[in-house]
VEXNU-487347 format. One record per residue (C-alpha): residue number from 1; residue in one letter; x, y, z. Coordinates in pm, whole numbers, plus 50000, padded with zeros to 5 digits. Example, Ala and Ser with C-alpha at 12.3 -4.5 7.8 and 13.67 -1.06 7.14 Angstrom:
<num = 1, residu = A, xx = 51230, yy = 49550, zz = 50780>
<num = 2, residu = S, xx = 51367, yy = 49894, zz = 50714>
This chain:
<num = 1, residu = X, xx = 72947, yy = 95402, zz = 60950>
<num = 2, residu = X, xx = 73103, yy = 95418, zz = 61306>
<num = 3, residu = X, xx = 73432, yy = 95224, zz = 61266>
<num = 4, residu = X, xx = 73482, yy = 94883, zz = 61438>
<num = 5, residu = X, xx = 73682, yy = 94940, zz = 61752>
<num = 6, residu = X, xx = 73854, yy = 94618, zz = 61752>
<num = 7, residu = X, xx = 73995, yy = 94678, zz = 61408>
<num = 8, residu = X, xx = 74106, yy = 95022, zz = 61523>
<num = 9, residu = X, xx = 74306, yy = 94864, zz = 61818>
<num = 10, residu = X, xx = 74462, yy = 94588, zz = 61583>
<num = 11, residu = X, xx = 74567, yy = 94894, zz = 61354>
<num = 12, residu = X, xx = 74759, yy = 95031, zz = 61642>
<num = 13, residu = X, xx = 74927, yy = 94683, zz = 61718>
<num = 14, residu = X, xx = 74697, yy = 94642, zz = 62027>
<num = 15, residu = X, xx = 74500, yy = 94338, zz = 62158>
<num = 16, residu = X, xx = 74148, yy = 94361, zz = 62246>
<num = 17, residu = X, xx = 74001, yy = 94259, zz = 62582>
<num = 18, residu = X, xx = 73649, yy = 94100, zz = 62530>
<num = 19, residu = X, xx = 73375, yy = 94057, zz = 62784>
<num = 20, residu = X, xx = 73108, yy = 93779, zz = 62771>
<num = 21, residu = X, xx = 72731, yy = 93823, zz = 62837>
<num = 22, residu = X, xx = 72535, yy = 93507, zz = 62927>
<num = 23, residu = X, xx = 72235, yy = 93649, zz = 63098>
<num = 24, residu = X, xx = 71929, yy = 93803, zz = 62933>
<num = 25, residu = X, xx = 71944, yy = 94138, zz = 63081>
<num = 26, residu = X, xx = 71996, yy = 94481, zz = 62921>
<num = 27, residu = X, xx = 72068, yy = 94625, zz = 63261>
<num = 28, residu = X, xx = 72362, yy = 94371, zz = 63290>
<num = 29, residu = X, xx = 72492, yy = 94428, zz = 62944>
<num = 30, residu = X, xx = 72485, yy = 94823, zz = 63023>
<num = 31, residu = X, xx = 72680, yy = 94762, zz = 63352>
<num = 32, residu = X, xx = 72943, yy = 94533, zz = 63181>
<num = 33, residu = X, xx = 72965, yy = 94777, zz = 62903>
<num = 34, residu = X, xx = 73072, yy = 95050, zz = 63145>
<num = 35, residu = X, xx = 73353, yy = 94844, zz = 63298>
<num = 36, residu = X, xx = 73635, yy = 94915, zz = 63032>
<num = 37, residu = X, xx = 73610, yy = 94617, zz = 62789>
<num = 38, residu = X, xx = 73706, yy = 94682, zz = 62447>
<num = 39, residu = X, xx = 73422, yy = 94456, zz = 62325>
<num = 40, residu = X, xx = 73135, yy = 94258, zz = 62457>
<num = 41, residu = X, xx = 73002, yy = 93933, zz = 62314>
<num = 42, residu = X, xx = 72631, yy = 93821, zz = 62375>
<num = 43, residu = X, xx = 72630, yy = 93433, zz = 62386>
<num = 44, residu = X, xx = 72327, yy = 93309, zz = 62203>
<num = 45, residu = X, xx = 72475, yy = 92950, zz = 62197>
<num = 46, residu = X, xx = 72538, yy = 92854, zz = 62560>
<num = 47, residu = X, xx = 72400, yy = 93179, zz = 62718>
<num = 48, residu = X, xx = 72051, yy = 93215, zz = 62880>
<num = 49, residu = X, xx = 71978, yy = 93458, zz = 62595>
<num = 50, residu = X, xx = 71730, yy = 93451, zz = 62296>
<num = 51, residu = X, xx = 71735, yy = 93687, zz = 62016>
<num = 52, residu = X, xx = 71473, yy = 93919, zz = 62161>
<num = 53, residu = X, xx = 71680, yy = 93977, zz = 62479>
<num = 54, residu = X, xx = 71985, yy = 94028, zz = 62271>
<num = 55, residu = X, xx = 71827, yy = 94305, zz = 62083>
<num = 56, residu = X, xx = 71764, yy = 94512, zz = 62398>
<num = 57, residu = X, xx = 72103, yy = 94416, zz = 62518>
<num = 58, residu = X, xx = 72274, yy = 94569, zz = 62199>
<num = 59, residu = X, xx = 72071, yy = 94890, zz = 62249>
<num = 60, residu = X, xx = 72197, yy = 94893, zz = 62620>
<num = 61, residu = X, xx = 72542, yy = 94868, zz = 62512>
<num = 62, residu = X, xx = 72549, yy = 95135, zz = 62262>
<num = 63, residu = X, xx = 72606, yy = 95454, zz = 62486>
<num = 64, residu = X, xx = 72941, yy = 95305, zz = 62617>
<num = 65, residu = X, xx = 73119, yy = 95284, zz = 62285>
<num = 66, residu = X, xx = 73214, yy = 94920, zz = 62328>
<num = 67, residu = X, xx = 73221, yy = 94693, zz = 62017>
<num = 68, residu = X, xx = 72934, yy = 94465, zz = 62032>
<num = 69, residu = X, xx = 72954, yy = 94099, zz = 61919>
<num = 70, residu = X, xx = 72734, yy = 93799, zz = 61903>
<num = 71, residu = X, xx = 72820, yy = 93430, zz = 61941>
<num = 72, residu = X, xx = 72547, yy = 93265, zz = 61736>
<num = 73, residu = X, xx = 72402, yy = 92928, zz = 61831>
<num = 74, residu = X, xx = 72522, yy = 92749, zz = 61512>
<num = 75, residu = X, xx = 72623, yy = 92793, zz = 61149>
<num = 76, residu = X, xx = 72282, yy = 92933, zz = 61033>
<num = 77, residu = X, xx = 72235, yy = 93224, zz = 60802>
<num = 78, residu = X, xx = 71915, yy = 93346, zz = 60964>
<num = 79, residu = X, xx = 72077, yy = 93370, zz = 61301>
<num = 80, residu = X, xx = 72392, yy = 93552, zz = 61169>
<num = 81, residu = X, xx = 72206, yy = 93781, zz = 60948>
<num = 82, residu = X, xx = 71945, yy = 93885, zz = 61214>
<num = 83, residu = X, xx = 72238, yy = 93938, zz = 61465>
<num = 84, residu = X, xx = 72422, yy = 94161, zz = 61203>
<num = 85, residu = X, xx = 72114, yy = 94357, zz = 61128>
<num = 86, residu = X, xx = 72051, yy = 94410, zz = 61512>
<num = 87, residu = X, xx = 72390, yy = 94577, zz = 61542>
<num = 88, residu = X, xx = 72644, yy = 94317, zz = 61588>
<num = 89, residu = X, xx = 73008, yy = 94429, zz = 61471>
<num = 90, residu = X, xx = 73136, yy = 94080, zz = 61488>
<num = 91, residu = X, xx = 73005, yy = 93730, zz = 61482>
<num = 92, residu = X, xx = 73163, yy = 93415, zz = 61649>
<num = 93, residu = X, xx = 73039, yy = 93105, zz = 61492>
<num = 94, residu = X, xx = 73070, yy = 92770, zz = 61684>
<num = 95, residu = X, xx = 73190, yy = 92431, zz = 61553>
<num = 96, residu = X, xx = 73333, yy = 92539, zz = 61223>
<num = 97, residu = X, xx = 73515, yy = 92222, zz = 61141>
<num = 98, residu = X, xx = 73588, yy = 92240, zz = 60753>
<num = 99, residu = X, xx = 73674, yy = 92466, zz = 60475>
<num = 100, residu = X, xx = 73336, yy = 92434, zz = 60314>
<num = 101, residu = X, xx = 73175, yy = 92548, zz = 60659>
<num = 102, residu = X, xx = 73407, yy = 92835, zz = 60681>
<num = 103, residu = X, xx = 73320, yy = 92945, zz = 60324>
<num = 104, residu = X, xx = 72958, yy = 92923, zz = 60411>
<num = 105, residu = X, xx = 73008, yy = 93133, zz = 60723>
<num = 106, residu = X, xx = 73198, yy = 93392, zz = 60532>
<num = 107, residu = X, xx = 72937, yy = 93418, zz = 60266>
<num = 108, residu = X, xx = 72654, yy = 93494, zz = 60528>
<num = 109, residu = X, xx = 72844, yy = 93771, zz = 60672>
<num = 110, residu = X, xx = 72906, yy = 93969, zz = 60338>
<num = 111, residu = X, xx = 72670, yy = 94132, zz = 60074>
<num = 112, residu = X, xx = 72696, yy = 94017, zz = 59715>
<num = 113, residu = X, xx = 72910, yy = 93984, zz = 59526>
<num = 114, residu = X, xx = 73130, yy = 93876, zz = 59824>
<num = 115, residu = X, xx = 72865, yy = 93676, zz = 59983>
<num = 116, residu = X, xx = 72500, yy = 93610, zz = 60004>
<num = 117, residu = X, xx = 72381, yy = 93831, zz = 60289>
<num = 118, residu = X, xx = 72033, yy = 93965, zz = 60238>
<num = 119, residu = X, xx = 72020, yy = 94350, zz = 60273>
<num = 120, residu = X, xx = 71783, yy = 94473, zz = 60533>
<num = 121, residu = X, xx = 72001, yy = 94645, zz = 60804>
<num = 122, residu = X, xx = 71693, yy = 94766, zz = 61004>
<num = 123, residu = X, xx = 71845, yy = 94874, zz = 61351>
<num = 124, residu = X, xx = 72198, yy = 94885, zz = 61247>
<num = 125, residu = X, xx = 72157, yy = 95151, zz = 61002>
<num = 126, residu = X, xx = 72071, yy = 95367, zz = 61293>
<num = 127, residu = X, xx = 72314, yy = 95250, zz = 61550>
<num = 128, residu = X, xx = 72617, yy = 95225, zz = 61310>
<num = 129, residu = X, xx = 72529, yy = 95488, zz = 61058>
<num = 130, residu = X, xx = 72309, yy = 95548, zz = 60741>
<num = 131, residu = X, xx = 72602, yy = 95447, zz = 60521>
<num = 132, residu = X, xx = 72622, yy = 95090, zz = 60688>
<num = 133, residu = X, xx = 72549, yy = 94900, zz = 60348>
<num = 134, residu = X, xx = 72873, yy = 95074, zz = 60204>
<num = 135, residu = X, xx = 73110, yy = 94955, zz = 60460>
<num = 136, residu = X, xx = 72994, yy = 94666, zz = 60656>
<num = 137, residu = X, xx = 73181, yy = 94415, zz = 60442>
<num = 138, residu = X, xx = 73506, yy = 94569, zz = 60566>
<num = 139, residu = X, xx = 73402, yy = 94652, zz = 60924>
<num = 140, residu = X, xx = 73219, yy = 94348, zz = 61053>
<num = 141, residu = X, xx = 73448, yy = 94068, zz = 61202>
<num = 142, residu = X, xx = 73394, yy = 93711, zz = 61116>
<num = 143, residu = X, xx = 73538, yy = 93459, zz = 61376>
<num = 144, residu = X, xx = 73517, yy = 93087, zz = 61322>
<num = 145, residu = X, xx = 73544, yy = 92866, zz = 61645>
<num = 146, residu = X, xx = 73797, yy = 92613, zz = 61660>
<num = 147, residu = X, xx = 73696, yy = 92360, zz = 61924>
<num = 148, residu = X, xx = 73714, yy = 91996, zz = 61769>
<num = 149, residu = X, xx = 73971, yy = 91744, zz = 61640>
<num = 150, residu = X, xx = 73819, yy = 91777, zz = 61301>
<num = 151, residu = X, xx = 73882, yy = 92151, zz = 61302>
<num = 152, residu = X, xx = 74248, yy = 92088, zz = 61399>
<num = 153, residu = X, xx = 74281, yy = 91844, zz = 61126>
<num = 154, residu = X, xx = 74149, yy = 92080, zz = 60868>
<num = 155, residu = X, xx = 74308, yy = 92403, zz = 61036>
<num = 156, residu = X, xx = 74513, yy = 92494, zz = 60742>
<num = 157, residu = X, xx = 74214, yy = 92481, zz = 60504>
<num = 158, residu = X, xx = 73994, yy = 92684, zz = 60744>
<num = 159, residu = X, xx = 74237, yy = 92965, zz = 60816>
<num = 160, residu = X, xx = 74306, yy = 93019, zz = 60449>
<num = 161, residu = X, xx = 73941, yy = 93079, zz = 60370>
<num = 162, residu = X, xx = 73909, yy = 93431, zz = 60202>
<num = 163, residu = X, xx = 73719, yy = 93676, zz = 60397>
<num = 164, residu = X, xx = 73767, yy = 93501, zz = 60738>
<num = 165, residu = X, xx = 73899, yy = 93750, zz = 60987>
<num = 166, residu = X, xx = 74016, yy = 93525, zz = 61263>
<num = 167, residu = X, xx = 73954, yy = 93191, zz = 61466>
<num = 168, residu = X, xx = 73831, yy = 93180, zz = 61807>
<num = 169, residu = X, xx = 73948, yy = 92901, zz = 62029>
<num = 170, residu = X, xx = 73678, yy = 92729, zz = 62272>
<num = 171, residu = X, xx = 73945, yy = 92553, zz = 62509>
<num = 172, residu = X, xx = 73677, yy = 92358, zz = 62692>
<num = 173, residu = X, xx = 73540, yy = 92191, zz = 62382>
<num = 174, residu = X, xx = 73885, yy = 92160, zz = 62220>
<num = 175, residu = X, xx = 74006, yy = 91955, zz = 62517>
<num = 176, residu = X, xx = 73715, yy = 91736, zz = 62504>
<num = 177, residu = X, xx = 73760, yy = 91693, zz = 62136>
<num = 178, residu = X, xx = 74128, yy = 91620, zz = 62138>
<num = 179, residu = X, xx = 74168, yy = 91430, zz = 62459>
<num = 180, residu = X, xx = 73809, yy = 91299, zz = 62561>
<num = 181, residu = X, xx = 73764, yy = 91287, zz = 62921>
<num = 182, residu = X, xx = 74128, yy = 91270, zz = 63007>
<num = 183, residu = X, xx = 74125, yy = 91593, zz = 63172>
<num = 184, residu = X, xx = 73851, yy = 91816, zz = 63375>
<num = 185, residu = X, xx = 73653, yy = 92050, zz = 63149>
<num = 186, residu = X, xx = 73747, yy = 92410, zz = 63178>
<num = 187, residu = X, xx = 73923, yy = 92716, zz = 63008>
<num = 188, residu = X, xx = 74267, yy = 92779, zz = 63133>
<num = 189, residu = X, xx = 74446, yy = 92477, zz = 63018>
<num = 190, residu = X, xx = 74782, yy = 92394, zz = 63182>
<num = 191, residu = X, xx = 74828, yy = 92045, zz = 63019>
<num = 192, residu = X, xx = 75140, yy = 92056, zz = 62777>
<num = 193, residu = X, xx = 74947, yy = 91886, zz = 62495>
<num = 194, residu = X, xx = 74650, yy = 92137, zz = 62513>
<num = 195, residu = X, xx = 74891, yy = 92447, zz = 62556>
<num = 196, residu = X, xx = 75064, yy = 92304, zz = 62244>
<num = 197, residu = X, xx = 74744, yy = 92274, zz = 62055>
<num = 198, residu = X, xx = 74641, yy = 92643, zz = 62146>
<num = 199, residu = X, xx = 74967, yy = 92756, zz = 62031>
<num = 200, residu = X, xx = 74954, yy = 92582, zz = 61718>
<num = 201, residu = X, xx = 74610, yy = 92738, zz = 61622>
<num = 202, residu = X, xx = 74758, yy = 93067, zz = 61707>
<num = 203, residu = X, xx = 75066, yy = 93032, zz = 61504>
<num = 204, residu = X, xx = 74877, yy = 92883, zz = 61210>
<num = 205, residu = X, xx = 74630, yy = 93163, zz = 61203>
<num = 206, residu = X, xx = 74900, yy = 93426, zz = 61197>
<num = 207, residu = X, xx = 75092, yy = 93251, zz = 60940>
<num = 208, residu = X, xx = 74780, yy = 93276, zz = 60717>
<num = 209, residu = X, xx = 74749, yy = 93642, zz = 60806>
<num = 210, residu = X, xx = 74439, yy = 93626, zz = 61019>
<num = 211, residu = X, xx = 74374, yy = 93693, zz = 61400>
<num = 212, residu = X, xx = 74364, yy = 93446, zz = 61679>
<num = 213, residu = X, xx = 74132, yy = 93492, zz = 61983>
<num = 214, residu = X, xx = 74097, yy = 93284, zz = 62305>
<num = 215, residu = X, xx = 73842, yy = 93242, zz = 62566>
<num = 216, residu = X, xx = 73989, yy = 93242, zz = 62912>
<num = 217, residu = X, xx = 73854, yy = 93187, zz = 63265>
<num = 218, residu = X, xx = 74074, yy = 93439, zz = 63450>
<num = 219, residu = X, xx = 74255, yy = 93761, zz = 63390>
<num = 220, residu = X, xx = 74599, yy = 93595, zz = 63459>
<num = 221, residu = X, xx = 74549, yy = 93338, zz = 63182>
<num = 222, residu = X, xx = 74424, yy = 93612, zz = 62945>
<num = 223, residu = X, xx = 74726, yy = 93810, zz = 63007>
<num = 224, residu = X, xx = 74949, yy = 93504, zz = 62940>
<num = 225, residu = X, xx = 74756, yy = 93440, zz = 62629>
<num = 226, residu = X, xx = 74838, yy = 93819, zz = 62524>
<num = 227, residu = X, xx = 75198, yy = 93739, zz = 62582>
<num = 228, residu = X, xx = 75180, yy = 93442, zz = 62346>
<num = 229, residu = X, xx = 75060, yy = 93681, zz = 62076>
<num = 230, residu = X, xx = 74675, yy = 93634, zz = 62078>
<num = 231, residu = X, xx = 74486, yy = 93941, zz = 61916>
<num = 232, residu = X, xx = 74153, yy = 93918, zz = 62134>
<num = 233, residu = X, xx = 74116, yy = 93752, zz = 62482>
<num = 234, residu = X, xx = 73782, yy = 93700, zz = 62652>
<num = 235, residu = X, xx = 73787, yy = 93713, zz = 63024>
<num = 236, residu = X, xx = 73529, yy = 93502, zz = 63213>
<num = 237, residu = X, xx = 73165, yy = 93607, zz = 63169>
<num = 238, residu = X, xx = 72900, yy = 93786, zz = 63360>
<num = 239, residu = X, xx = 72775, yy = 93472, zz = 63536>
<num = 240, residu = X, xx = 73099, yy = 93359, zz = 63660>
<num = 241, residu = X, xx = 73204, yy = 93721, zz = 63772>
<num = 242, residu = X, xx = 72878, yy = 93759, zz = 63971>
<num = 243, residu = X, xx = 72916, yy = 93431, zz = 64121>
<num = 244, residu = X, xx = 73273, yy = 93478, zz = 64214>
<num = 245, residu = X, xx = 73213, yy = 93836, zz = 64354>
<num = 246, residu = X, xx = 72902, yy = 93716, zz = 64556>
<num = 247, residu = X, xx = 73081, yy = 93389, zz = 64692>
<num = 248, residu = X, xx = 73385, yy = 93621, zz = 64791>
<num = 249, residu = X, xx = 73172, yy = 93852, zz = 64975>
<num = 250, residu = X, xx = 72977, yy = 93595, zz = 65161>
<num = 251, residu = X, xx = 73299, yy = 93405, zz = 65249>
<num = 252, residu = X, xx = 73453, yy = 93730, zz = 65374>
<num = 253, residu = X, xx = 73144, yy = 93809, zz = 65593>
<num = 254, residu = X, xx = 73122, yy = 93460, zz = 65742>
<num = 255, residu = X, xx = 73490, yy = 93478, zz = 65823>
<num = 256, residu = X, xx = 73452, yy = 93814, zz = 65999>
<num = 257, residu = X, xx = 73138, yy = 93697, zz = 66181>
<num = 258, residu = X, xx = 73304, yy = 93396, zz = 66299>
<num = 259, residu = X, xx = 73595, yy = 93600, zz = 66441>
<num = 260, residu = X, xx = 73348, yy = 93813, zz = 66656>
<num = 261, residu = X, xx = 73203, yy = 93700, zz = 66982>
<num = 262, residu = X, xx = 72970, yy = 93410, zz = 66998>
<num = 263, residu = X, xx = 72688, yy = 93648, zz = 67105>
<num = 264, residu = X, xx = 72742, yy = 93877, zz = 66824>
<num = 265, residu = X, xx = 72754, yy = 93594, zz = 66591>
<num = 266, residu = X, xx = 72413, yy = 93462, zz = 66699>
<num = 267, residu = X, xx = 72247, yy = 93797, zz = 66711>
<num = 268, residu = X, xx = 72353, yy = 93848, zz = 66338>
<num = 269, residu = X, xx = 72220, yy = 93514, zz = 66216>
<num = 270, residu = X, xx = 71868, yy = 93546, zz = 66078>
<num = 271, residu = X, xx = 71860, yy = 93935, zz = 66141>
<num = 272, residu = X, xx = 71761, yy = 93973, zz = 65786>
């Protein structure tokens, strides 16, 4: 089986940079996979992506060598097992709030006797290797999302779940869960109480011997999170990156056009 690239980085003491795919496009996945990320996650929860599209996206990513992951819509064995059989090397599961939910999640990720995963690797036996069944339990990564007040209350029980590889903080939902509408929604939290909560999850995970991951809106905040000790950081997503680049390009063009002569500006307007 082809080794998990994230695990290889961690074995060298290095963090992983993760990209995020929210659009149902194999071509976008192929482009993003060529940009230098260590891993890419297809978002089946909030992304504009279904399983049929995700299948093609996983195929498009293969040539780059990037480690493919999937955020499933919910804690559902069918979604988790299909994503793994399609080639995901890691699963991020949203809204894991209790030890029992974490245990169920782990069981869906592992073959018997460690879990209840059904054997039928379909595509992944070709994309990862014919010996996938012998090594999958060790190679695939299992991340429980911590994003509610209930999860924070049960954090010690969740992080000590046998077989759980790490926790993944969703800071937007965590902020809503802990503070309601006190603050605007978003990823890069600067409020002292939210920074404290994020660091608490990080420290509790590391104390339990598992990894901590954080979703970020910007590269600057992701770098800060690495400085705090996070093992994997996600930097924005394809939708926000496209919107940001397009918006910046249009703003620059309008600024340059407005600085030219009135005649040149009017002749440019509507030329296309």
